[in-house]
DRENFI-177035 format. One record per residue: residue in three letters; z, x, y negated of N, C-alpha, C in turn. Coordinates in Angstrom, 2 decimals. Each point is the difference from the previous one (the first is absolute). Last residue first. Example, Ala and Ser with C-alpha at 12.3 -4.5 7.8 and 13.67 -1.06 7.14 Angstrom:
<nodes>
NODE   milo       n_w       n_u       n_v      ca_w      ca_u      ca_v       c_w       c_u       c_v
NODE    SER      7.08     12.85      2.25      0.06      0.82     -1.19      0.73     -0.77     -1.09
NODE    ALA     -0.07      0.29      5.72      0.00     -0.89     -1.19      0.00      0.90     -1.20
</nodes>
This chain:
<nodes>
NODE   milo       n_w       n_u       n_v      ca_w      ca_u      ca_v       c_w       c_u       c_v
NODE    THR      8.94     -6.13      2.42     -0.86      1.03      0.57      0.83      0.93      0.86
NODE    THR      0.17     -5.57     -1.90      0.58      1.33      0.10     -1.04      0.97      0.49
NODE    SER     -0.76     -4.64     -3.02     -0.04      0.59      1.32      0.69      1.32     -0.03
NODE    SER     -0.51     -2.79     -3.88     -0.11     -1.02      1.04     -0.05      0.55      1.40
NODE    ILE      2.58      1.58     -4.83     -1.23      0.20      0.74      0.00     -0.94      1.20
NODE    LEU      2.66      0.99     -5.12     -0.13     -0.82      1.20     -1.33      0.29      0.67
NODE    ILE      3.55      2.83     -3.51     -1.38     -0.33      0.38      0.04     -0.85      1.26
NODE    GLY      3.85      2.24     -2.30     -0.53     -1.13     -0.76     -1.41     -0.40      0.30
NODE    TYR      3.02      3.43      2.07     -0.45      0.45     -1.32     -0.71     -1.11     -0.78
NODE    SER      1.66     -0.67      4.42      1.15      0.58     -0.68     -0.36      0.50     -1.39
NODE    ARG     -3.38     -1.71      2.92      0.89     -1.07     -0.50      1.17      0.58     -0.80
NODE    ALA     -2.90      3.04      2.15     -0.65     -0.67     -1.12      0.89     -1.08     -0.59
NODE    ALA      1.48      2.15      3.89      0.04      0.92     -1.14     -0.61     -0.65     -1.23
NODE    GLU     -0.32     -2.35      4.00      1.36     -0.04     -0.52      0.16      0.95     -1.18
NODE    ALA     -4.13     -0.02      2.23      0.21     -1.30     -0.63      1.39     -0.09     -0.61
NODE    LEU     -1.22      3.80      2.59     -0.54      0.02     -1.35      0.23     -1.33     -0.72
NODE    GLY      3.35      0.73      4.05     -1.33      0.52     -0.29     -0.42     -0.09     -1.45
NODE    GLY      4.21     -1.13      2.63     -0.87     -1.08     -0.44     -1.37      0.46     -0.45
NODE    LYS      3.86      3.43     -0.29      0.11     -1.12      0.90     -0.82     -1.17     -0.54
NODE    ILE     -0.62      5.31     -0.81      0.16     -1.26     -0.72      0.02     -1.13      1.02
NODE    PRO      1.21      5.68      0.08     -0.71     -1.16      0.54      0.30     -1.24     -0.82
NODE    GLU      0.19      5.07     -1.99      0.84     -1.11      0.49     -0.86     -1.13      0.54
NODE    GLY     -1.22      4.33     -2.20      0.05      0.04      1.45      0.81     -1.14      0.58
NODE    GLY     -1.12      3.07     -4.95      0.60     -1.13      0.69      0.05      0.21      1.50
NODE    PRO     -0.14      2.96     -5.15     -0.56     -0.23      1.34      0.75     -1.14      0.69
NODE    THR     -0.57      0.74     -5.36      1.00     -0.08      1.06     -0.69     -0.24      1.34
NODE    PHE     -0.97      1.80     -5.50     -0.56     -0.40      1.29      1.11      0.01      1.04
NODE    HIS     -0.43     -0.42     -5.81      0.63      0.56      1.20     -0.69     -0.58      1.24
NODE    TRP     -0.82      0.78     -5.80     -0.28     -0.72      1.24      0.62      0.74      1.17
NODE    GLU      0.90     -0.44     -5.78     -0.20      0.78      1.22     -0.26     -0.91      1.19
NODE    VAL      1.21     -1.23     -4.59     -1.38      0.50     -0.02     -0.32      0.78      1.27
NODE    GLY      3.78     -3.38      0.50     -0.38      0.42     -1.34     -1.45      0.42     -0.01
NODE    ASP      0.82     -0.69      4.33      1.31      0.18     -0.61     -0.23      0.56     -1.40
NODE    ARG     -2.97     -2.52      4.41      0.09      0.56     -1.33      1.47      0.12     -0.42
NODE    HIS     -2.37      0.14      5.15      0.64     -0.82     -1.02      0.13      0.77     -1.30
NODE    ILE     -2.44     -0.35      5.44      0.18      0.75     -1.23      0.69     -0.93     -1.00
NODE    GLU     -0.30      0.29      5.78     -0.08     -0.72     -1.27      0.04      1.00     -1.15
NODE    ALA     -0.89     -0.64      5.91      0.31      0.78     -1.20      0.08     -0.94     -1.20
NODE    ILE     -0.54     -1.54      4.58     -0.24      1.41      0.23      0.38      0.86     -1.20
NODE    LYS      1.12     -4.84      2.66     -0.04      0.50     -1.37     -0.08      1.51      0.08
NODE    VAL     -1.78     -3.39      3.89      1.00      0.98     -0.38     -0.21      0.36     -1.48
NODE    ALA     -1.45     -3.77      4.41     -0.18      0.50     -1.36      1.13      0.97     -0.32
NODE    THR     -0.29     -2.14      4.20     -1.43     -0.11     -0.33     -0.28      0.41     -1.44
NODE    ALA      4.07      1.41      3.96     -0.39     -0.68     -1.23     -1.51     -0.10     -0.12
NODE    GLU      3.32      1.99      3.39     -0.99     -1.03      0.34     -0.44     -0.81     -1.22
NODE    ALA      2.86      3.89     -0.46      0.69     -1.18      0.55     -0.95     -1.17      0.25
NODE    LEU     -0.78      4.74     -1.57     -0.18     -1.13     -0.89      0.43     -1.31      0.62
NODE    LYS     -0.32      4.66      1.82      1.21     -0.20     -0.80     -0.07     -1.25     -0.87
NODE    GLY     -3.60      1.76      2.85      1.08     -0.52      0.82      1.28     -0.26     -0.76
NODE    GLY     -3.90      2.05     -2.04     -0.20     -1.40      0.29      1.15     -0.62      0.78
NODE    LYS      0.63      4.15     -3.40     -0.41     -0.23      1.38     -0.09     -1.50      0.28
NODE    VAL     -0.65      2.73     -4.72      0.86     -0.99      0.64     -0.54     -0.22      1.41
NODE    THR     -0.42      3.74     -4.44     -0.47     -0.43      1.32      1.03     -0.94      0.62
NODE    LEU     -1.61      2.12     -5.20      1.02     -0.64      0.83     -0.63     -0.43      1.31
NODE    ARG     -0.81      3.30     -4.82     -0.54     -0.53      1.26      1.15     -0.53      0.84
NODE    HIS     -1.43      1.71     -5.53      0.97     -0.29      1.05     -0.73     -0.59      1.20
NODE    ILE     -2.36      1.93     -3.73      1.35      0.04     -0.55      1.05     -0.20      1.10
NODE    GLU     -5.37      2.00     -0.43      0.89     -0.91      0.69      1.42      0.19     -0.50
NODE    ALA     -4.86      0.84     -2.60      1.20      0.64      0.54      0.91     -1.04      0.65
NODE    GLY     -4.27     -0.67     -2.45     -0.02     -0.01      1.46      1.22      0.63      0.62
NODE    SER     -1.32     -0.93     -4.82     -0.07      1.36      0.55     -0.16      0.04      1.51
NODE    ASP      0.18     -4.21     -2.39     -0.89      0.86     -0.79     -0.16      1.38      0.63
NODE    ALA      2.95     -3.37      1.81     -1.39     -0.41      0.17     -0.96      0.89     -0.75
NODE    ASN      4.81      1.02      2.33     -0.53     -0.05     -1.36     -1.49     -0.29      0.11
NODE    GLU      3.20     -1.64      4.03     -0.66      1.17     -0.59     -0.37     -0.26     -1.45
NODE    VAL      3.05     -1.77      4.75     -0.35     -0.26     -1.39     -0.59      1.28     -0.57
NODE    ARG      0.76     -2.46      5.26      0.10      1.14     -0.91     -0.37     -0.44     -1.41
NODE    ALA      1.16     -1.56      5.62     -0.22     -0.41     -1.38      0.15      1.21     -0.90
NODE    VAL     -0.73     -1.41      5.55      0.19      1.09     -0.97     -0.35     -0.53     -1.39
NODE    ILE      1.46     -1.92      5.24     -0.62     -0.31     -1.28      0.31      1.16     -0.93
NODE    LYS     -0.23     -0.42      5.77      0.66      0.30     -1.27     -0.81     -0.57     -1.17
NODE    GLU     -0.72     -1.11      4.72      0.76      1.24      0.15      0.79      0.27     -1.28
NODE    LEU     -1.38     -5.04      1.54     -0.39      1.16     -0.80      0.83      1.21      0.39
NODE    LYS      0.67     -4.41      1.76     -1.28      0.49      0.52     -0.55      1.17     -0.81
NODE    ASN      3.97     -2.40     -1.19      0.28      0.81      1.19     -1.28      0.54      0.63
NODE    PHE      0.28     -3.11     -3.80     -0.23      1.42     -0.24      0.37      0.89      1.18
NODE    ASN     -1.54     -5.11      0.95      0.91      0.63     -0.97     -0.30      1.49     -0.09
NODE    THR     -1.60     -5.49      2.04     -0.09      1.46      0.08      0.90      0.59     -1.07
NODE    ASP     -1.56     -4.76      1.11      1.16      0.49      0.73     -0.11      1.50      0.24
NODE    ALA     -2.93     -3.06     -2.58     -0.50      0.74      1.16      1.12      0.56      0.87
NODE    GLU      0.96     -2.36     -4.03     -0.81     -0.90      0.82     -0.47      0.68      1.28
NODE    ASP      2.32      2.60     -3.18      0.90     -0.96      0.65     -0.77     -0.95      0.91
NODE    GLY     -2.43      3.22     -2.58      0.81      0.62      1.05      0.90     -0.98      0.72
NODE    GLN     -3.77     -0.06     -3.59      0.33     -1.04      0.97      0.83      0.55      1.17
NODE    TYR     -1.27      3.88     -2.68     -0.69     -1.25     -0.27      0.24     -0.99      1.14
NODE    ILE      3.40      3.92     -1.47     -1.01     -0.27      1.02     -0.62     -1.36     -0.29
NODE    SER      2.31      3.60     -3.71      0.19     -1.15      0.89     -1.13     -0.08      1.01
NODE    VAL      2.71      2.90     -4.41     -0.98      0.14      1.08      0.26     -1.13      0.99
NODE    VAL      1.23      0.84     -5.56      0.33     -0.55      1.31     -1.16      0.25      0.96
NODE    PHE      2.34      1.36     -5.24     -1.12      0.18      0.92      0.43     -0.40      1.41
NODE    VAL      1.50     -0.96     -5.52      0.47      0.17      1.38     -1.21      0.01      0.93
NODE    ILE      1.39      0.78     -5.49     -1.11     -0.32      0.89      0.47      0.36      1.41
NODE    ARG      2.37     -1.06     -5.27     -0.01      0.54      1.35     -1.31     -0.37      0.68
NODE    TRP      0.73     -1.01     -4.63      1.15      0.87      0.23      0.00      0.63      1.37
NODE    VAL     -3.20     -2.61     -4.11     -0.01      0.42      1.41      1.12      1.01      0.20
NODE    ASP     -1.10     -1.75     -4.30      0.77     -0.98      0.77     -0.10      0.23      1.50
NODE    PHE     -2.32      2.64     -3.34      1.42      0.30      0.00      0.84     -1.05      0.70
NODE    SER     -5.17      1.29      1.39      0.69     -0.64     -1.12      1.50      0.20      0.14
NODE    LEU     -3.74      3.43      1.89      0.85     -1.10      0.42      0.69     -0.59     -1.22
NODE    ASN     -2.94      3.94      0.05     -0.52     -1.29     -0.44      0.76     -1.20      0.58
NODE    ASP      1.03      4.67      0.93     -0.23     -0.01     -1.44     -0.40     -1.38     -0.50
NODE    MET      0.47      0.95      4.67      1.27     -0.26     -0.68     -0.14     -0.03     -1.51
NODE    ASP     -3.13     -0.98      4.29     -0.20      0.67     -1.29      1.22     -0.30     -0.86
NODE    VAL     -1.02     -0.04      5.55      0.76     -0.57     -1.11     -0.23      0.86     -1.24
NODE    MET     -2.30     -1.10      5.29      0.14      0.87     -1.17      0.71     -0.75     -1.11
NODE    ILE     -0.34     -0.25      5.73      0.07     -0.74     -1.25      0.22      0.99     -1.13
NODE    ALA     -1.90     -0.04      5.58      0.70      0.60     -1.13     -0.06     -0.94     -1.21
NODE    GLU     -0.99      0.87      5.88     -0.12     -0.85     -1.18      0.83      0.62     -1.12
NODE    ASN     -0.71      2.57      3.81     -0.82     -1.12      0.44     -0.21     -1.01     -1.14
NODE    ASP      1.04      5.55     -0.09      0.40     -1.35     -0.39     -0.96     -1.03      0.59
NODE    GLY     -0.29      4.38      2.68      0.52     -0.17     -1.35      0.41     -1.44     -0.26
NODE    ASP     -3.80      0.72      3.65      1.19      0.77     -0.31      0.46     -0.31     -1.42
NODE    GLY     -2.78     -3.45      3.49     -0.11      1.09     -0.95      1.34      0.68     -0.25
NODE    ALA     -0.39     -5.26      1.49     -0.74      1.19      0.42      0.00      1.04     -1.12
NODE    GLY      1.88     -4.64      0.22      0.88      1.16     -0.02     -0.69      1.28      0.40
NODE    THR     -1.64     -4.79     -0.57      0.09      0.66      1.31      1.02      1.13      0.04
NODE    ARG     -1.34     -2.80     -3.89      0.44     -0.90      1.06      0.21      0.66      1.34
NODE    ASN      0.13      1.02     -5.53     -0.42      0.70      1.22      0.52     -0.82      1.17
NODE    ASP     -0.96     -0.73     -5.67      0.59     -0.46      1.26     -0.59      0.78      1.16
NODE    GLY      0.62      1.43     -5.52     -0.86     -0.46      1.08      0.73     -0.29      1.29
NODE    LEU      1.86      1.47     -4.41     -1.22      0.79      0.16     -0.81     -0.35      1.23
NODE    HIS      3.47     -2.46     -3.84     -0.09      0.27      1.44     -1.35      0.66      0.25
NODE    LYS      2.79     -0.09     -4.78     -1.23     -0.26      0.75      0.17      0.37      1.47
NODE    VAL      2.46     -0.78     -5.30      0.31      0.18      1.42     -1.23     -0.40      0.80
NODE    ALA     -0.20     -0.31     -4.64      0.80      1.22      0.09      0.42      0.30      1.44
NODE    LEU     -2.53     -3.92     -1.89     -0.76      1.11      0.61      0.79      1.30      0.09
NODE    ALA      2.09     -4.11     -1.45     -1.11      0.29     -0.93     -0.73      1.28      0.39
NODE    ALA      3.33     -1.74      2.95      0.57      0.62     -1.21     -1.09      0.46     -0.95
NODE    GLY     -1.92     -0.49      4.81      1.07     -0.72     -0.66      0.47      0.75     -1.22
NODE    GLN     -3.90     -0.33      4.50      0.35      0.50     -1.32      1.09     -0.85     -0.61
NODE    GLN     -2.12     -0.85      4.31      0.11      1.46     -0.03      0.31      0.58     -1.37
NODE    ASN      0.16     -4.29      3.44      0.22      0.05     -1.44      0.27      1.46     -0.34
NODE    ASN     -0.76     -1.07      4.43     -0.81     -1.07     -0.57      0.25     -0.19     -1.49
NODE    TYR      2.28      3.36      2.68     -1.43      0.14      0.32     -0.86     -1.07     -0.63
NODE    PHE      4.47      0.83     -2.61     -0.24      0.19      1.42     -1.51     -0.04      0.23
NODE    VAL      4.24     -0.76     -3.91     -1.24      0.75      0.18     -0.15      0.31      1.48
NODE    PHE      2.84     -3.32     -3.52     -0.06      0.31      1.44     -1.37      0.63      0.25
NODE    ASP      0.88     -1.56     -4.25      0.95      1.10      0.21      0.18      0.31      1.48
NODE    THR     -2.60     -3.68     -1.81     -0.74      1.25      0.18      0.91      1.21      0.09
NODE    ASP      1.75     -4.46     -0.81     -0.54      0.15      1.36     -0.69      1.34      0.21
NODE    GLU      3.82     -0.04     -3.66     -1.13     -0.88      0.22     -0.57      0.29      1.38
NODE    ARG      3.93      2.14     -1.42     -0.18     -0.74     -1.23     -1.10     -1.05      0.13
NODE    THR      3.66      2.22      3.77     -1.36      0.08     -0.52     -0.12     -0.89     -1.23
NODE    MET      4.85      1.96      1.08     -0.95     -0.98      0.51     -1.39      0.27     -0.57
NODE    GLY      4.32      2.16     -1.20     -0.28      0.29      1.40     -0.97     -0.95      0.65
NODE    ASP      1.53      0.33     -4.74      0.81     -0.86      0.86     -0.25      0.22      1.49
NODE    ARG     -2.48      2.31     -3.47      1.41      0.40     -0.10      0.89     -0.80      0.95
NODE    GLY     -5.00     -0.02      1.57      0.58      0.10     -1.33      1.46      0.40      0.06
NODE    LEU     -4.19      1.10      3.65      1.17     -0.79     -0.35      0.46      0.24     -1.44
NODE    ILE     -4.12      0.38      4.11      0.27      0.49     -1.35      1.08     -0.90     -0.60
NODE    PHE     -1.66      1.36      5.23      0.47     -1.07     -0.87      0.41      0.62     -1.33
NODE    CYS     -3.50      1.41      4.48      1.09      0.28     -0.92      0.31     -1.22     -0.85
NODE    SER     -2.50      1.95      5.09      0.04     -0.92     -1.14      1.06      0.49     -0.98
NODE    LEU     -3.00      1.44      4.83      0.89      0.45     -1.07     -0.12     -0.98     -1.17
NODE    ASP     -1.06     -0.47      5.67     -0.35     -0.15     -1.41      1.08      0.60     -0.90
NODE    ILE     -2.29     -0.20      5.49      1.15      0.31     -0.85     -0.45     -0.04     -1.46
NODE    ASP     -1.65     -1.80      5.06     -0.48      0.14     -1.38      1.22      0.17     -0.89
NODE    LEU     -1.01      0.98      5.55      0.84     -0.56     -1.05     -0.63      0.27     -1.36
NODE    PRO     -2.53     -0.62      4.97      0.43      0.95     -1.04      0.85     -0.71     -1.06
NODE    GLU     -0.01     -1.89      5.04     -0.86     -0.03     -1.19      0.51      1.01     -1.03
NODE    GLY      1.68      1.32      4.71     -0.30     -1.29     -0.58     -0.96      0.09     -1.17
NODE    ASP      2.04      3.69      2.63     -1.16     -0.62      0.65     -0.42     -1.32     -0.64
NODE    TYR      2.54      4.95     -1.43      0.16     -1.46     -0.07     -1.27     -0.64      0.52
NODE    PRO      2.93      4.95     -1.32     -1.02     -0.56      0.90      0.24     -1.50      0.18
NODE    LEU      1.84      1.63     -4.54      0.26      0.40      1.36     -1.14     -0.51      0.89
NODE    PHE     -0.85      0.92     -5.29      0.36     -0.94      1.05      0.43      0.72      1.27
NODE    ASP      0.14      1.19     -5.57     -0.54      0.42      1.30      0.51     -0.96      1.06
NODE    TRP     -0.78      0.14     -5.83      0.76     -0.36      1.20     -0.73      0.47      1.24
NODE    GLY      0.55      0.37     -5.97     -0.79      0.16      1.21      0.86     -0.33      1.20
NODE    VAL     -0.17     -0.53     -5.86      0.67     -0.22      1.28     -1.00      0.20      1.14
NODE    GLY      0.95      1.01     -5.80     -0.89     -0.10      1.15      0.80     -0.13      1.29
NODE    VAL      0.24     -0.27     -5.71      0.85     -0.17      1.18     -0.93     -0.27      1.17
NODE    ILE     -0.74      2.40     -5.05     -0.53     -0.71      1.15      1.07     -0.05      1.07
NODE    LEU     -0.13      0.65     -5.78      0.38      0.44      1.33     -0.68     -0.87      1.05
NODE    LYS     -0.21      1.68     -5.66     -0.39     -0.91      1.07      0.50      0.55      1.33
NODE    ARG      1.30      2.19     -3.96     -0.51     -1.22     -0.60     -0.33     -1.06      1.06
NODE    LEU      2.91      5.02     -1.03     -0.43     -0.97      1.00     -0.40     -1.31     -0.68
NODE    GLY      1.83      4.23     -2.00     -1.34     -0.51     -0.28     -0.50     -1.01      1.01
NODE    ALA      3.78      3.06      1.75     -0.34     -0.07     -1.42     -1.44     -0.50     -0.17
NODE    ASN      3.63     -0.44      3.85     -1.46      0.14     -0.07     -0.46     -0.20     -1.43
NODE    ALA      4.61     -0.33      1.35     -0.48      0.96      1.00     -1.49      0.28     -0.12
NODE    GLN      2.32     -3.18     -2.84      0.55      1.33     -0.21     -0.60      1.02      0.94
NODE    THR     -1.36     -4.52      0.43     -0.32      0.47     -1.34      0.49      1.42     -0.23
NODE    LEU      1.00     -2.40      4.05     -1.40      0.42     -0.07     -0.33      0.63     -1.35
NODE    ASN      4.53     -0.51      2.95     -0.42     -0.20     -1.38     -1.41      0.55     -0.17
NODE    ILE      2.41     -2.03      4.46     -0.61      1.21     -0.53     -0.45     -0.31     -1.42
NODE    PRO      3.66     -2.26      3.96     -0.86     -0.09     -1.18     -0.48      1.37     -0.46
NODE    GLY      1.07     -0.26      5.12      0.74     -0.45     -1.17     -0.93     -0.03     -1.18
NODE    VAL      0.19      2.86      4.85     -0.31     -1.37     -0.32      0.90     -0.44     -1.15
NODE    PRO     -1.37      5.20      0.51      0.94     -1.00      0.50     -0.42     -1.41     -0.42
NODE    VAL     -3.93      3.43      0.51      1.20     -0.02     -0.81      0.93     -1.07      0.53
NODE    GLN     -4.34      3.32      1.88      0.69     -1.30      0.09      1.28      0.08     -0.82
NODE    LYS     -4.37      2.98     -1.10      1.27      0.05      0.72      0.62     -1.39     -0.01
NODE    THR     -5.39      0.47     -0.32      1.21      0.27     -0.76      1.22      0.02      0.90
NODE    LYS     -5.82      0.31     -0.35      1.10     -0.12      0.92      1.31      0.42     -0.71
NODE    ALA     -4.08     -1.68     -2.55      0.37      1.36      0.40      1.24     -0.12      0.85
NODE    VAL     -8.63    -34.72      3.17     -0.06      1.18     -0.81     -0.01      1.49      0.76
NODE    LYS      0.68     -3.82      1.58     -1.26      0.10     -0.74     -0.10      1.34     -0.72
NODE    ASN      3.85     -1.23      2.49     -1.08     -0.01      0.98     -1.35      0.11     -0.69
NODE    LEU      4.16     -0.36     -2.36     -0.30      1.36      0.43     -1.09      0.05      1.06
NODE    ASP      1.34     -3.33     -4.11     -0.36     -0.13      1.40     -0.44      1.37      0.47
NODE    PHE      3.45     -1.73     -4.19     -1.13      0.79      0.47     -0.26     -0.35      1.46
NODE    PRO      2.29     -3.65     -3.34      0.24      1.15      0.89     -1.28      0.74      0.30
NODE    GLU      1.51     -2.88     -4.50     -0.92     -0.01      1.12      0.26      1.21      0.90
NODE    ASN      2.57     -0.69     -4.00      0.09     -1.22      0.77     -0.84      0.03      1.26
NODE    MET      1.65      2.83     -4.28     -0.10      0.44      1.38      0.13     -1.19      0.93
</nodes>
């Protein structure tokens, strides 16, 4: 991991309490899941914000194993194709998920222990902007095969302390079982700091 990434180039369900959800026990036969994120803007006269969903694929030590373990708009596949970003949406237009990442848990290697999902503003620090310009971020997880929604989380933009990145969710392995933990914690320093904390160097923030 010597070379930094250049980010410039590159069924309605009942809300459950925030906390770990045992995906394996609660969803018999679950093989693939989709973590989708959507956002709504407050009235805003400036340039449109480009919001991105990324994830970090982590080993037992809580660090990425290789550069491709950082899955984002310019590296849309990781973990030997078991993790796939489903496309970059630069405007946030449309209903439902604006961006999503699919995880094929059946085909994740056994040295993958956690996957952390992060929502960030592209070049948010350089543009001196933050999530206060959003009304809300909605994150949800669904069974990719059945389309059944497992959990939904709403985070108000005003609660993100003027952050440019937020840890929105994570999944982790416990033996043969997988658990989902909703998030919502602002990341001080944005996506670049999140990447550094997981062992990835990038040459620009978003």
